[in-house]
RODRENTI-781232 format. One line per field, with one value per residue: residue number from 1; x, z, y of N, C-alpha, C in turn. Coordinates in pm, whole numbers. Layout:
<pts>
i: c(NUM	...)
neast: c(X	...)
nup: c(Z	...)
nnorth: c(Y	...)
caeast: c(X	...)
caup: c(Z	...)
canorth: c(Y	...)
ceast: c(X	...)
cup: c(Z	...)
cnorth: c(Y	...)
</pts>
This chain:
<pts>
i: c(1	2	3	4	5	6	7	8	9	10	11	12	13	14	15	16	17	18	19	20	21	22	23	24	25	26	27	28	29	30	31	32	33	34	35	36	37	38	39	40	41	42	43	44	45	46	47	48	49	50	51	52	53	54	55	56	57	58	59	60	61	62)
neast: c(1529	1403	1133	1109	1153	933	727	764	788	589	580	841	973	1148	1419	1533	1526	1691	1932	2004	2003	2205	2155	2093	1867	1799	1831	1621	1401	1447	1406	1129	1032	1103	952	697	706	797	938	1158	1347	1665	1805	1902	1762	1503	1523	1584	1339	1180	1291	1243	1003	1075	1313	1214	1047	1233	1378	1182	1136	1364)
nup: c(-977	-733	-802	-960	-767	-600	-778	-812	-565	-432	-574	-563	-333	-129	-36	-196	-451	-409	-368	-625	-761	-746	-473	-135	93	309	205	23	202	355	164	117	371	386	180	279	506	480	659	737	545	437	515	282	81	138	82	-192	-288	-236	-414	-662	-822	-902	-1044	-1254	-1374	-1465	-1641	-1834	-1939	-2083)
nnorth: c(-737	-764	-746	-977	-1176	-1127	-1194	-1468	-1592	-1741	-1974	-2081	-1993	-1754	-1782	-2000	-1879	-1659	-1787	-1856	-1615	-1315	-1203	-1131	-1289	-1125	-869	-855	-874	-646	-447	-480	-410	-139	-40	-79	80	387	547	408	445	574	900	1014	872	953	1227	1212	1117	1339	1523	1414	1489	1751	1707	1550	1741	1935	1775	1714	1968	2017)
caeast: c(1536	1301	1006	1114	1135	794	642	785	813	492	611	974	1024	1246	1557	1586	1547	1808	2053	2036	2030	2306	2092	2072	1727	1783	1816	1483	1310	1471	1338	986	1005	1112	838	580	722	899	1018	1281	1441	1774	1780	1931	1651	1388	1550	1570	1196	1130	1343	1205	915	1150	1406	1133	1002	1346	1407	1079	1151	1483)
caup: c(-908	-628	-869	-998	-645	-561	-873	-809	-429	-391	-644	-533	-205	-139	-18	-314	-560	-374	-386	-767	-798	-658	-374	-6	136	398	119	-26	313	389	61	144	494	355	95	367	603	427	767	750	441	480	489	140	2	160	6	-333	-318	-237	-531	-785	-909	-959	-1144	-1370	-1438	-1537	-1751	-1938	-2001	-2169)
canorth: c(-863	-766	-776	-1117	-1256	-1112	-1266	-1613	-1641	-1842	-2099	-2135	-1945	-1646	-1828	-2070	-1784	-1578	-1869	-1854	-1476	-1253	-1115	-1197	-1281	-1009	-752	-859	-843	-506	-368	-485	-334	4	-6	-76	188	479	606	329	487	663	1041	1037	817	1043	1351	1178	1111	1476	1592	1345	1569	1863	1651	1513	1865	1992	1684	1731	2099	2023)
ceast: c(1428	1167	999	1088	990	701	651	801	713	521	741	1026	1134	1389	1610	1612	1674	1939	2099	2074	2134	2243	2069	1924	1702	1764	1675	1386	1326	1401	1187	949	1007	998	712	585	833	983	1151	1386	1550	1736	1801	1815	1526	1404	1536	1423	1135	1170	1294	1111	988	1247	1330	1086	1114	1381	1310	1092	1269	1477)
cup: c(-801	-688	-908	-878	-599	-649	-859	-669	-386	-456	-594	-394	-224	-133	-139	-432	-534	-387	-532	-812	-703	-561	-246	32	226	318	66	84	358	291	86	268	467	265	180	465	556	535	785	645	499	450	342	52	18	80	-143	-374	-324	-365	-664	-874	-976	-1068	-1270	-1446	-1523	-1658	-1866	-2010	-2097	-2278)
cnorth: c(-874	-806	-924	-1207	-1248	-1196	-1417	-1673	-1748	-1978	-2163	-2099	-1843	-1699	-1906	-1976	-1703	-1657	-1866	-1713	-1416	-1152	-1195	-1186	-1160	-880	-743	-817	-697	-413	-364	-403	-184	49	8	41	282	548	531	366	576	807	1074	989	904	1171	1325	1173	1250	1549	1534	1428	1686	1816	1613	1636	1925	1906	1704	1866	2107	1925)
</pts>
């Protein structure tokens, strides 16, 4: 949904799209803020990012 909003926000605006989709505009803006500044991510999300290469390695080996 975030990608869809990004792709169409210039044509329709964030709020009108969010009214149709089941997402709050604040959720969209929060996602963009965390993407721009990874320090805003939760500790769990930071740890998940650290583990991602290892999980992918194990997945590929099996």
